[in-house]
N, C-alpha and C positions, 0 to 999 in steps of 0.2 A: 343816578343815585350812586354814590361811591361804594365800592366793594368793602364789605366788612372784613376785618382781618381773620385769617384762619388760625385755628389752634395749631401749635407746633406738632402735636401727635397725629393730627388728621391730614397733614399735607401729603399730596401725591408725589412720590419721588420721581415719577416720570413726567410730570407736568413741567412746562417751561418756567423758569425763574426770572423775575423782573430784576432782582438785585444780584449781587455777587453770591456765589454758592460756596458754602463752607466745605472743607475737605471731607468731613464725615458724611454730609449729604451726597457729595459727588461719588464717594466710594459705595454708598448704599444704592444710588441710582445705577451705577455700572454693574453691580452684582445682580440687580433685578433684571436688567436688560439681557445679561448673559444667560439668565435662567429661562427667558422666553425664546431664545434662539434654538430651534429644533430642526432646521433644514439640513439636508445632507451636504449641500454646498453653502458656504458662507464666506463672503468677502470681508476682509479686515484691512484697515488702513495701516500701512507700515510706518507712517509718520509718527504715530503715538508710541512706538516701541523705544524703550530706553536703550541707550547705546550699550550698556553693560549686559543686557539680557540677550538670549538667543533670538534670532529673527522670528517674528510672529508669522504664522502661516497666512498666506493670501487666499488659499483655497483649502478646504477641508473635505476629504472624502470619507464617508461613513457608510456602514451597513453593507448593502448589496447593490451592485451595479449590473443590471441585466438588460436584455434587449427591450424589455417592457418600459424601462424608464431612462434609458441611456440618452435618447435623443435630446430632451430638454436640458439635461445636465451637460451634455456636450456643447450645446448652444451657449449655456451660461459660462462654461469654461472658456470658450473661444471669445466671448464678449469681454471677459476679464483680461485675456491676453491682449486684445485689441486696445483696451483702455490704457494699458501700461506696456507699450512696446519697447521702452528704452531702459527699463530697470529689471533686475532679477526678481523672479517670483518663486515663492516657496509653496509647495503643495504638501499638505499633511495627509498621509494615507494610513496612519497608524490605526484608525478605527474601521478600516475596510475589512469586511468579513468574507465576501464572495464576489467573484466576477465571472461572467461568461465570455463568449466571443466578443460581444459588444463592449464589455468592460475592458477586455484586453486591448481591443482596437483603440478605445479612448485613451488609456494610459500610454500606449505606444505612440499615438498621435501627439499627446502632450510632451512626451520625451523628445520627439524629433521635430518640434515646431521650428521653423526658420526664424531666428531672432537676431537682433543686432548684437555686436560684440559687447560683452559685459552684461547682457540681459538674459542670462541662461535661466532655465527652469529646473528647479530642484524638487524631486519627489522624495519625501522624507517619511520613514517609518513603515514602508511597505513590507508586509509579512514575507518571509522567505519563500513560503509555499506559493504565494501569489506572484512574487517577483520571478520565480522560475517559469511562469507561464508567459511572460512578456518576451517577444522575439528580440534577439540581439543584433540581427542583421540590419544594415542601413536601409532607408527607404528606397534608395536607388535600385536595390536588388528587386524590388517589387515591379518596377517598370522595365527592367533590362530584358531584352529579348533572349529567349533560350538559345543556348549554344547549338548550332546546327551539327547534327551527327553525320560523320562521314560514312557513306555507304560501304558496307563490308565487301571486301574483295572476294573473288571466286574461291581462293584457297581458304579464306576464313569461313565462308559459308559451307564449304565442303567439310572443314574441320568440325564445325558445329553440328552438322548432320551426322557425321561419323561418331562424334562424342555422344549425341543423344541415342543413336542406335546401339552403341556399345553399352550405355547405361541401361537401356531397355533389355538388352540381351543378358546382362549380368543379373538384373532383377528377375527375369524369367527363369534363368538357370537356378537361382536361389529358390524361387517358388516351386520349380519342378523337383528340386531336392526335398523340400518340405512335403510335397504331395507324395513323392515316392516313399518317404519315411512313414507317412500316415497310412498309405496303402499296405506297406509291409506290416505295420502293427495290426491293421484290420485283418490281414490274412493269418497272422500268427497268434492273435489274442482273441478271446471271446468277449463280447460285450462292448467292443470298441465302436462298432458300427451301429448306428440307430436305424434299424431296418424300416421302422415305420416312416421315418423321414425320407428314406430312399424310395419307399413305395409312393409317397405323396409326390415327390419330385418326378418319378417315372410316370405317374399318371398325368401330371400336368405337361411334361415334356414329350411323352410318347403317345398315350391314348388320345389326347386331344389333337395330336398332329396327324393322326391316321388319315382323315379325309384329304388333306392337301397332299400328303405323300402318295396316296392312291391316284389322285388326279395327275400329279406330275409324272409318276411312273407310267401310267396308261398313255399319256400324251407322248412321252419319250419313245415308248414302243411303237406307237402309230407312226411317228415321224421317221424314225430310223428304218422301219420296214418299208414305208412308202418311198423314201428316197433311194434306198438300195434297190428296191424292186424296179423302179423306173430305168435304172442303168442295166440291171441284170436281164430285163426283158429284151433288150437290144441284142444280146448275145445268146438268148435262149437258156439262161441259167437262173431262172426265177427260184427254183427249188433251193438254191444255195443262199437265198435271202434268209432262210431259217437259221443257217449257221451264223450269219452275221448278227441277226437279232439276238440269238441265244448267247453268243459269246459277249457281245457288247453289253447286254443287260446284266448278265451274271457276274462278269469280271469287272466292268467299269461303271456303266451308267447308273445301275441300280444304287450302288454304294455312293457314287459321286453326287448324284442329284439329291439323294436323301440327306447326305451330309450338308450340302449347300442349304437345303430347306431347314435343316436342324440348326445350322449356324445362324440363319436369319431370324428364326423364330425363338429358339431356346438359348443360343449363345448370347444374344442381346438381352434376353430376360435374365439370365444369370448375372450379367454385368450390371444391369439396372437394379436388380434386387439387392445385391451385395453393396453396390454403390450407394443406394439410398440408405442402407443400414450404416454405411461409413459416414455419410453426411449427417445422419441423425445421431451419431456417436453411439450407436448400438454395438459396434465393434469394440469400442473402448469399454463399454459395460461388460462385454463378454470377457475381455482381458482382466477387468477388475475382479470378476468372479473366479479368476484363476482357470478359465477355460481356454482351449486352443481354437482360434477361429478356423484353422485348417481342418481340424478334426470335426469341429462343430458345424461348419457351414460348407466347406469345400468338399470334404470326403463323400457325403451323401450325393452330391451332384455329380462327382466323378463316377461313382458306381452306377448311378441311374443312367448316365449318358452311355457308359460302356455296355450296359445291358439293353438299352432301348434302341439305339441306332442299328445294331444288327437285326433286330426284330422288324423294324421299319423297312430295312433293306430287303428282307425276305418278301414283305408285302409288295414293295415296289417292283421286285423281280417278277413276281407272279402276274401282276396286272400289266406289266410291260410286255411280257410274253403273250398275254391274252390280246392286248392291243395289236401286236404284230400279227397274230393269227387272224384277227378280224380283217386286217388290211389285205392279207394274202388271199382271202376268199375272192377278192376282186380279180386276182391273178390266177384263178383256177387251182388253188391249193387249199384243200379242206382242212378241217380241224384234225382228223385222224392222221392224215398225211403229214401235217405240220408236227404233230406230237411224235410220231415214229421217227421222223428225220431228226427232230431235236434231240432225241435220246442218243442217237449216234453222233451228233455234232458236238455235244458238250459232255464234260465229265464232272464227277463230283468235285474234282480239284478246282474247277472254275468257280463253282458255287462257294467253296471254302475260302478261296482267295477273296471273293467279294465280301464275305463275312469278316475276314481278317482286316481288310481295308476299312470296313464300316466301324469295327471296334476301335481301330486306331484313330479314325476320323472323330468318333464320338469323344474319345479321351482328349484329343487335341482341342476340340471345341470347348469342352467343359473347363479344361485348364486355362485356356486363354480368356474365356468369359469370367471366370472367378478371379483371375489375376488382374484383369482390367477393373473389375469391381472393387477389389481391395486397394487398388492404386488410385481410386477416385479422389479428386480434390474436394473443395468446398463449393456448395451451391448446386442448384438444379442443372445448370449448364454443364457442369463436370459430369453429372450422371449421363446426360445425353451424349457427351463426347466419349465416355467410356463404352457405352452401348455401341456407338458407331465404330469405334476402334476395335471392339471385340468381333463384330461381324466382318469387317474388312480383313483383319489379321487372320481370322479363322478360315476364310475362303482362300487366302493366299497359302496358308499352310496345308489346307486340304489338297490343293493342286500340287504343292511341292511333295507331300507325302505320297500322292498318287503316282507321281513320276518316279519317286524312289522305289516304290513297290514294283512298278512296271519294269524298271531296269534290273532290279535285283532278282525278281522272279524269272525274267527271261534269261538272265545270265545263268 
């Protein structure tokens, strides 16, 4: 049955025509086809472009290109390039709004595709803020091996070490000056020191450290007395072991061992506490409020350390002497004989020298721990490194200060 003719107003502009198409109908059909194209990528034939007009885009980038949808779009783009290997292509990126790493890689790959001469790829209309994200280095840089670094020579390594140590020394001197200024203000002005905070730090650093200090002091007294007594017994001078134990504990070992325990326990704690505050930007908050971190955080710890370490040293001295007396019972020296000989072997000056050393050791440990805490970098690893550095540096300076005291006092 022959088809009945359609009315002119009901004809479908997208349906195929059997006869020649009028210019009006062709224009209407092209307009409706353009209205149905909604995809991000659309291929257009360059053969229909009029010579007088700008070249029509072969590829249109619109909207957002992210890792969630870049793979199929990338495949379509590469397919288009493979279909037209010998002619230039134009990519319209004026409608592109956002790109992530995958979008950056896509545009970079399109810009640097290996093409035949005269078949370049032009990306047109890319927004300046998006164009700034596209790398400008050639693809060969991605596969080029990294330049091998020449090992530093001995002089260069020595110079680096000296430079680092000089910088650390300069930083420590500046910190010591700030601490000395804060201590001077604390002694000359009322209300500068927060004594409640000093008491809290002293309780944590001192009272909680009493058991381990007593244990270390007792063992040191036992060891010193036993070792000296074994030698003194050979020459019949066991009674003089009392002199050695008394002088060693009061002048040297009491303060020295207490300081080492304090450095490992409290010096590391100071560095970790202040370092954690530095990582959490609490130090910046203190500065924002117009407060001085030295006076607010460091000064209470300095005062607590100077007060606590001598008290712990007294306890270590006492239990050390008790330990030595217990050992000498085996060598037929009783408690009363030990006590009376000890009074004649040591003087009050020996005891005061030990307390002076203990105060200096405590101040050095607190200064080093706080300085390492304030110099902490970013991250939890930096906090651990600061604590480790505080302990090692404190022990070194304890030995150095002990040697200086010994030389100066003997002179």
